[in-house]
N, CA and C of each residue as an Amber inpcrd file, in Angstrom:
protein
   426
 -41.6880000  -4.4660000  -2.7910000 -41.3320000  -3.7650000  -1.6270000
 -39.6720000  -3.9150000  -1.8740000 -39.8080000  -2.9870000  -1.7760000
 -37.8340000  -2.3650000  -1.7170000 -36.8420000  -2.5750000  -0.5400000
 -35.8030000  -3.5500000  -0.9550000 -34.7850000  -3.8610000   0.0990000
 -33.7140000  -2.0680000  -0.4390000 -33.7150000  -1.6030000   1.5770000
 -32.1250000  -0.9250000   1.8410000 -31.1470000  -1.9220000   2.2570000
 -30.3880000  -1.8750000   1.5800000 -28.7870000  -2.0490000   2.1800000
 -28.9790000  -1.4160000   3.7220000 -27.3540000  -1.9850000   4.2340000
 -27.6320000  -1.8430000   5.6950000 -26.5970000  -0.0960000   4.7190000
 -25.4080000  -0.5940000   4.2970000 -24.5550000   0.8630000   3.2800000
 -25.1530000   1.8280000   2.9790000 -26.2920000   1.4740000   1.9720000
 -27.4450000   2.3730000   1.7200000 -27.9680000   3.3810000   3.0120000
 -28.6810000   2.6920000   3.5570000 -29.0010000   3.0210000   4.8510000
 -28.4600000   4.1050000   5.1730000 -26.6030000   3.7520000   5.2480000
 -25.7610000   4.4780000   6.3300000 -25.3450000   5.6670000   4.6350000
 -25.1330000   5.2520000   4.0590000 -24.5100000   7.0420000   2.9720000
 -25.4340000   7.4950000   2.9300000 -27.1270000   7.4810000   3.1240000
 -28.3170000   8.8960000   3.1190000 -28.5680000   9.0740000   4.5170000
 -27.8180000   8.5930000   4.9920000 -27.6790000   8.9970000   6.2550000
 -26.9840000  10.0900000   6.4390000 -26.2310000   9.9700000   6.1040000
 -24.6190000  10.6190000   6.4540000 -24.3720000  11.9620000   5.3600000
 -23.8200000  13.3620000   6.1290000 -24.3710000  13.2600000   4.0630000
 -22.8480000  14.0940000   3.7370000 -23.0860000  14.4300000   2.3100000
 -21.4950000  14.0770000   0.9470000 -21.0350000  14.1780000   1.1380000
 -20.2760000  15.6970000   2.1370000 -18.9500000  16.3100000   2.5290000
 -18.3430000  15.1210000   3.2750000 -18.3950000  14.4490000   4.4320000
 -18.7530000  13.3540000   5.0230000 -18.2210000  12.4300000   4.7300000
 -18.9310000  11.4400000   4.0740000 -19.1330000  10.1810000   3.8040000
 -17.6050000  10.3980000   2.3980000 -17.3650000  10.9890000   1.6740000
 -16.3210000  11.7560000   0.4230000 -15.2340000  11.7900000   1.3860000
 -14.8670000  12.3470000   2.8380000 -13.5680000  12.0390000   3.9590000
 -13.7420000  11.6470000   4.1130000 -14.6500000   9.9920000   3.8090000
 -13.7870000   8.3250000   4.4290000 -13.6250000   7.7000000   3.3090000
 -13.1740000   8.2180000   2.2180000 -13.1620000   7.9710000   0.7630000
 -11.0410000   8.0270000   0.6820000 -11.4010000   9.7360000   1.3930000
 -10.6510000  10.0820000   1.1360000  -9.2060000   9.0880000   1.1850000
  -7.3140000  10.0990000   0.7230000  -5.9760000   9.6580000   1.4290000
  -6.3850000   9.8330000   3.1900000  -6.2050000   9.3470000   3.6880000
  -5.1740000   9.3320000   5.6090000  -4.3820000  11.0540000   5.0890000
  -4.4140000  12.4120000   5.9540000  -3.6890000  12.8130000   5.8080000
  -2.5210000  13.3750000   6.4630000  -1.1150000  13.3270000   6.4230000
  -0.2860000  12.8880000   7.2040000  -0.2430000  13.0320000   8.4720000
  -1.3170000  14.3100000   8.7590000  -1.1950000  15.4470000  10.3680000
  -1.7340000  13.3280000  11.1070000  -2.5880000  12.8150000  10.4570000
  -3.1220000  12.2690000  11.3220000  -2.5410000  10.6840000  11.6550000
  -1.0790000   9.9110000  11.4700000  -0.5170000   9.7130000  11.9060000
  -0.3490000   9.5200000  13.0610000   0.4520000   8.6030000  13.7640000
   0.6930000   9.0150000  15.4380000   3.0680000   9.2320000  14.7470000
   3.1610000   9.9940000  15.6250000   4.3930000  10.5850000  15.7390000
   5.3280000   9.9380000  15.4540000   6.1170000   8.7640000  15.5410000
   6.8160000   7.4530000  15.4770000   6.6280000   6.5890000  15.2290000
   4.7300000   6.4170000  14.5450000   5.1700000   4.8910000  14.5350000
   4.7340000   4.5550000  12.7070000   5.0860000   4.7040000  11.5830000
   5.4220000   4.4070000  10.3290000   7.1800000   4.5010000  10.7690000
   7.2200000   3.3770000  10.4900000   8.3600000   2.8310000  10.3350000
   8.7060000   1.3290000   9.3090000   9.1310000   0.9300000   8.2260000
   8.8840000  -0.1740000   7.6040000  10.4020000  -0.2710000   7.1450000
  10.6630000  -1.5930000   7.2140000  11.7890000  -2.4230000   6.2440000
  11.5410000  -3.4030000   5.8630000  12.3200000  -2.8370000   4.1300000
  11.7550000  -3.2310000   3.0070000  12.9060000  -4.0200000   2.4670000
  12.7530000  -5.2080000   1.8220000  13.7900000  -5.9050000   1.6070000
  13.6920000  -6.8810000   0.2200000  14.7650000  -6.4200000  -0.3700000
  13.6920000  -6.5510000  -1.6510000  14.6170000  -7.4060000  -2.6740000
  14.2460000  -8.5610000  -3.2910000  15.3920000 -10.1920000  -4.0580000
  14.4260000 -10.1300000  -5.6230000  16.6300000  -9.8530000  -6.0920000
  16.3580000 -10.3410000  -7.6730000  15.0180000  -9.6580000  -8.3650000
  15.1810000  -8.2340000  -8.2580000  14.5420000  -7.1340000  -8.8050000
  15.1630000  -6.6950000  -9.8260000  17.5130000  -6.5380000  -9.6710000
  18.1210000  -6.2280000 -10.1200000  18.0920000  -4.8420000 -10.6450000
  19.0730000  -4.7440000 -11.2390000  19.5060000  -3.2160000 -11.7330000
  20.2420000  -2.6710000  -9.8770000  20.2640000  -3.3040000  -9.5640000
  21.2240000  -2.0800000  -8.4860000  20.2360000  -2.8930000  -7.1910000
  18.8100000  -2.7320000  -7.2210000  17.0850000  -2.5890000  -6.1150000
  17.4600000  -3.3540000  -5.4190000  18.0570000  -3.8990000  -5.2780000
  17.8040000  -5.3520000  -4.8960000  18.4020000  -4.9120000  -3.1720000
  18.6250000  -6.3130000  -1.8360000  18.5480000  -5.1760000  -0.2960000
  17.5330000  -4.9270000   0.4570000  17.5080000  -4.4750000   1.7510000
  17.3580000  -4.2180000   2.8360000  17.6590000  -2.2720000   2.7590000
  16.4990000  -1.8340000   3.0370000  15.6590000  -0.6880000   3.2150000
  15.1660000  -0.2770000   4.3650000  15.2380000   1.1490000   4.6920000
  14.6960000   1.7110000   6.0810000  13.5080000   2.6000000   5.3220000
  12.2940000   2.8410000   6.0970000  11.9410000   3.7670000   5.5160000
  10.6590000   5.1600000   7.0760000  11.4630000   5.7020000   7.2330000
  10.3540000   6.2440000   8.3000000   9.3030000   7.9250000   7.5860000
   8.4170000   7.5670000   8.2580000   7.5160000   8.6250000   7.2400000
   7.3260000   9.5070000   8.0960000   7.1010000  10.4960000   8.0010000
   6.0240000  12.1410000   8.5230000   6.6420000  12.9290000   9.3230000
   8.2750000  13.1950000   9.5550000   8.7280000  13.2080000   8.2340000
   9.3970000  11.9560000   7.3930000   9.7320000  12.0230000   6.7160000
  10.7250000  10.9870000   5.4500000  11.5030000  11.0050000   5.6490000
  12.4230000   9.9620000   5.8160000  13.7220000   9.8200000   5.7880000
  14.5780000   8.3230000   6.3590000  15.3290000   7.6130000   5.8570000
  15.2780000   6.1120000   6.0770000  16.8580000   5.5270000   4.6950000
  17.3650000   4.7290000   4.9240000  17.7780000   4.0820000   3.4340000
  17.6230000   3.9160000   2.7310000  16.5210000   4.1180000   2.5820000
  15.3250000   3.9950000   1.0130000  16.0960000   4.1840000   0.6490000
  16.7650000   4.4320000  -0.5630000  16.6940000   5.3600000  -2.1290000
  15.8580000   6.6170000  -2.5560000  14.5640000   6.3220000  -2.2950000
  13.7350000   7.4730000  -2.2660000  12.2320000   8.0470000  -0.8160000
  13.3810000   7.9690000  -0.0990000  12.1430000   7.9770000   1.3720000
  11.2660000   8.8660000   1.0620000  11.1300000   9.7380000   0.3290000
  10.0320000  11.5100000   0.0710000   9.1980000  10.6000000  -0.8510000
   9.3140000   9.6650000  -2.1640000   8.9380000   9.0490000  -3.2930000
   7.8840000   7.8470000  -2.2750000   8.8140000   7.0950000  -1.5230000
   8.0670000   5.9850000  -0.6790000   6.7480000   6.5530000   0.1520000
   7.1710000   7.8630000   0.7060000   5.8900000   7.6880000   1.8390000
   4.6930000   8.2540000   1.3520000   4.9590000   9.4750000   0.0420000
   3.9910000  10.5300000  -0.5040000   3.5780000   8.8210000  -1.5800000
   3.6680000   7.8030000  -1.5550000   3.0990000   6.5390000  -2.4380000
   2.2270000   6.3010000  -1.4270000   2.5900000   5.7770000   0.0310000
   1.7230000   5.8240000   0.4400000   0.8670000   5.4610000   1.0740000
   1.5820000   7.4310000   1.3200000  -0.0500000   8.5100000   2.0610000
  -1.0570000   8.2900000   0.5140000  -0.6190000   8.1470000  -0.4680000
  -1.7600000   7.8760000  -1.5200000  -2.6030000   7.1220000  -1.8870000
  -2.0640000   5.5600000  -1.0910000  -2.4070000   4.6220000  -1.5370000
  -3.4540000   4.2410000   0.5310000  -3.1750000   4.7320000   1.6210000
  -3.3100000   4.8560000   2.3000000  -5.0470000   5.0000000   2.1260000
  -6.3150000   4.2620000   3.0510000  -7.1570000   4.6800000   2.8950000
  -8.2970000   3.9050000   4.8290000  -8.3840000   5.4330000   4.9250000
  -9.2260000   4.9910000   6.5600000 -10.1100000   4.0050000   6.6810000
 -10.0390000   2.7240000   7.2190000 -10.2020000   1.2770000   7.4540000
 -10.6650000   0.5770000   6.6160000  -9.1060000   0.6590000   5.6390000
  -8.7120000  -0.3720000   4.7660000  -7.2540000  -0.3540000   4.7120000
  -6.8310000  -2.6270000   4.6770000  -5.2420000  -2.4070000   5.3020000
  -4.4200000  -1.7030000   3.6980000  -3.7850000  -1.0250000   3.7730000
  -3.0590000  -0.6590000   3.0780000  -2.3360000  -1.7290000   2.4130000
  -1.5970000  -2.5480000   2.7740000  -0.8970000  -3.9190000   1.9510000
  -1.8600000  -5.5250000   1.9890000  -2.5500000  -5.3000000   2.2030000
  -3.4880000  -6.3720000   2.2600000  -3.3020000  -7.5370000   0.7690000
  -3.6270000  -8.2430000   1.0420000  -3.1670000  -9.7860000  -0.6340000
  -4.0360000  -8.9760000  -1.4000000  -4.1870000  -9.9900000  -2.6830000
  -4.8220000  -9.9520000  -3.4370000  -5.8650000 -10.6530000  -3.1530000
  -7.0270000  -9.9180000  -3.2870000  -8.3770000 -11.6560000  -2.0130000
  -7.8760000 -12.8900000  -2.7200000  -8.4790000 -14.0470000  -2.4990000
  -8.5030000 -15.0840000  -2.9520000  -9.1430000 -15.5110000  -3.7570000
  -9.1720000 -16.5830000  -5.0750000  -9.8700000 -16.5510000  -5.8680000
 -10.2710000 -14.8880000  -6.6690000  -9.1130000 -14.8620000  -6.9240000
 -10.1210000 -13.0660000  -7.4070000  -8.9930000 -14.2460000  -9.2180000
  -9.3370000 -12.7740000 -10.2960000  -9.1220000 -14.2010000 -11.1990000
  -8.6010000 -12.7370000 -12.5810000  -7.0860000 -13.6060000 -12.3590000
  -5.6470000 -12.3530000 -12.7930000  -5.0610000 -13.5240000 -13.7580000
  -4.4860000 -12.1880000 -15.0160000  -3.8290000 -13.0320000 -15.7120000
  -2.7240000 -13.7180000 -15.5770000  -2.7530000 -14.6860000 -16.0880000
  -1.5650000 -15.6200000 -16.1730000   0.0090000 -14.4750000 -16.4310000
   0.1480000 -13.2140000 -17.1360000   0.8460000 -12.3660000 -17.0210000
   2.2130000 -12.4770000 -16.1400000   3.7310000 -12.9590000 -15.9820000
   4.7340000 -13.2510000 -15.5820000   5.3040000 -12.0440000 -15.3160000
   5.8660000 -11.8250000 -14.5720000   6.2780000 -10.2000000 -14.6740000
   7.7740000  -9.9280000 -13.7040000   8.2470000 -11.6880000 -13.3220000
   9.5110000 -11.0660000 -13.2850000   9.7710000 -12.2490000 -12.2740000
  10.9720000 -12.1810000 -11.6400000  11.3270000 -12.5470000 -10.2340000
  11.4980000 -12.2930000  -9.1760000  10.9830000 -11.1860000  -9.0310000
  11.5640000  -9.7270000  -8.0970000  10.6140000 -10.1390000  -6.9020000
  10.6640000 -10.2710000  -5.2520000   9.7750000 -10.1560000  -4.2980000
  11.0190000  -9.7930000  -3.4620000   9.8310000  -9.0810000  -2.3740000
   9.1620000  -8.0290000  -1.7080000   8.8800000  -9.0570000  -0.7080000
   9.8030000  -8.2550000   0.9580000   8.9650000  -8.5570000   1.9520000
   8.7670000  -7.1620000   2.4690000   7.7690000  -6.8450000   2.9070000
   7.6030000  -5.4690000   4.4580000   7.4620000  -5.2300000   5.3880000
   7.9630000  -5.0750000   6.5090000   8.0070000  -5.4540000   7.9210000
   7.7630000  -3.9660000   8.6030000   6.6930000  -3.8790000   9.8090000
   6.6330000  -2.5990000   9.8820000   5.6160000  -2.3570000  10.6500000
   5.4530000  -1.3570000  11.0010000   4.1240000  -0.7610000  11.4890000
   4.0300000   0.8800000  10.1480000   2.7540000   0.6580000   9.8900000
   2.0510000   2.0290000   8.4280000   0.2990000   2.4600000   9.7230000
   0.4370000   3.7050000   9.6620000  -0.9590000   4.0760000  10.6670000
  -1.1150000   3.2300000  11.4220000  -0.9100000   2.8170000  12.4500000
  -0.8040000   2.3290000  14.1390000  -1.1540000   0.5850000  13.2180000
  -0.9060000  -0.1440000  12.4500000  -0.9370000  -0.9800000  11.9340000
   0.2400000  -1.9100000  12.0530000   0.3170000  -2.7620000  12.2740000
   1.7150000  -3.8440000  11.7600000   1.5300000  -3.8910000  10.7860000
   2.8440000  -4.3240000   9.4970000   2.8700000  -4.8160000   8.7350000
   3.2620000  -5.8180000   8.2770000   2.9490000  -6.8880000   7.6350000
   3.8150000  -8.0580000   7.5140000   3.1610000  -8.8250000   6.3240000
   4.0190000  -8.0280000   4.7180000   3.8170000  -7.9710000   4.3230000
   4.5720000  -8.1130000   3.0540000   3.9960000  -9.8030000   1.5930000
   4.9140000 -10.0490000   0.6040000   4.6220000 -10.0790000  -0.7290000
   5.6650000  -9.2520000  -1.4390000   4.9700000  -9.4310000  -2.5740000
   5.1320000  -9.6190000  -3.5070000   5.1810000 -10.5230000  -4.7600000
   6.1650000 -10.7650000  -5.9410000   4.9630000 -10.4690000  -7.0310000
   5.9240000 -10.7730000  -7.9440000   5.2400000 -10.4520000  -9.6120000
   5.0710000 -12.0300000 -10.1330000   4.1550000 -12.3780000 -10.0250000
   4.2490000 -13.6040000 -10.5770000   2.9010000 -14.3420000 -11.2370000
   1.8620000 -13.2430000 -11.0080000   0.8460000 -13.1830000 -12.1700000
   0.5300000 -11.7100000 -12.6800000  -0.7520000 -11.2130000 -12.9820000
  -1.7870000 -10.1350000 -13.8090000  -1.9700000  -9.3230000 -12.2050000
  -1.9670000 -10.0130000 -11.3140000  -2.8190000  -9.2350000  -9.2560000
  -2.0810000  -8.5180000  -9.1110000  -0.4500000  -9.9220000  -9.1850000
   0.7890000  -9.3360000  -7.4200000   1.1390000  -8.1390000  -8.5140000
   1.0060000  -8.4360000  -9.6210000   2.0270000  -7.4410000 -11.2040000
   1.3550000  -6.2420000 -10.1960000   0.2900000  -5.8230000 -10.3210000
  -0.4290000  -4.3310000 -10.0920000  -0.7560000  -4.1630000  -8.8510000
  -0.4540000  -5.0450000  -8.3410000  -0.2960000  -4.2530000  -6.5690000
   0.8140000  -4.0300000  -6.4350000   2.7750000  -5.2900000  -6.8460000
   2.7960000  -4.2270000  -6.4260000   3.4440000  -3.0180000  -7.3450000
   2.8230000  -2.7230000  -8.6900000   3.5270000  -1.3060000  -8.8490000
   2.2360000  -0.5110000  -8.1430000   1.2600000  -0.7390000  -7.6780000
   0.6700000  -0.1120000  -6.7880000   1.7700000   0.9890000  -5.4980000
   2.8080000   0.1430000  -5.3120000   3.4940000   0.5420000  -4.5090000
   5.0500000   1.0780000  -4.8760000   5.1160000   1.1440000  -6.1040000
   6.1540000   2.0490000  -7.0390000   6.0510000   3.4880000  -6.3520000
   6.7940000   4.0620000  -5.4720000   8.6990000   3.9330000  -5.7070000
   8.9190000   3.0120000  -4.3110000   8.0120000   2.7320000  -3.0940000
   8.6800000   2.2090000  -1.6990000   9.5490000   1.1000000  -2.6010000
   8.4700000  -0.0400000  -3.5830000   8.9790000  -1.4500000  -4.2590000
   9.6190000  -0.0510000  -5.8230000  10.9030000  -1.5620000  -6.0150000
  11.7820000  -0.5870000  -6.9620000  10.7160000  -0.4210000  -8.4060000
  10.2700000   0.1780000  -9.7450000   9.8320000  -0.1990000 -10.1950000
  10.7540000  -1.3650000 -10.7110000  10.1650000  -1.6200000 -12.1300000
  10.5750000  -2.9620000 -12.8790000  10.3720000  -2.3720000 -14.5650000
  10.1070000  -1.3990000 -14.9490000  10.1340000  -0.7250000 -16.6600000
   9.2860000  -1.4870000 -17.2290000   7.5650000  -1.9560000 -16.9560000
   7.0160000  -2.5820000 -17.8710000   6.1850000  -0.9300000 -17.7320000
C-alpha cells in the first residue's frame, strides 16, 4: 500500500509551469502601490553603517544608502506564501561562530505584510540570515 501525501497529490494535479511559478520570486508589479516601506535601524555594525534608514520599493527610494539594491535583494528573497523576514526556526542546529556585535531591527510593510524583524550575528544561522538581507542590511566583510 503506497501512501500519497497531500503535497504529492497537489503536485501531481498542478501543471509543472504553474508549480514552478509558485516557487519563483514575486514580480515587482504584484506589490501594492504604496505598501512597501521599511525602516531599518542598524547598531554596532561599524564603518559608518550604523543608523536608521528608510527604504521604499516599487519604485526604489529613501534614505537607505542603496535603496535600489535593497529592494532588488528583497525581491529576490520574496516567495509567495512565505514570510520573507521569518526568524531562524527554533531548534535549528547552528554553528557557534560569532559574527560580531551588529544588530538590526526592520519594521514596516513588505508585500502586503507587516514586518517587525530583529537580526543579529550571534551564530552561524543568524549570520547566514543577515547575509541574505545584504544590501538591506550592511555587508560585514565576511
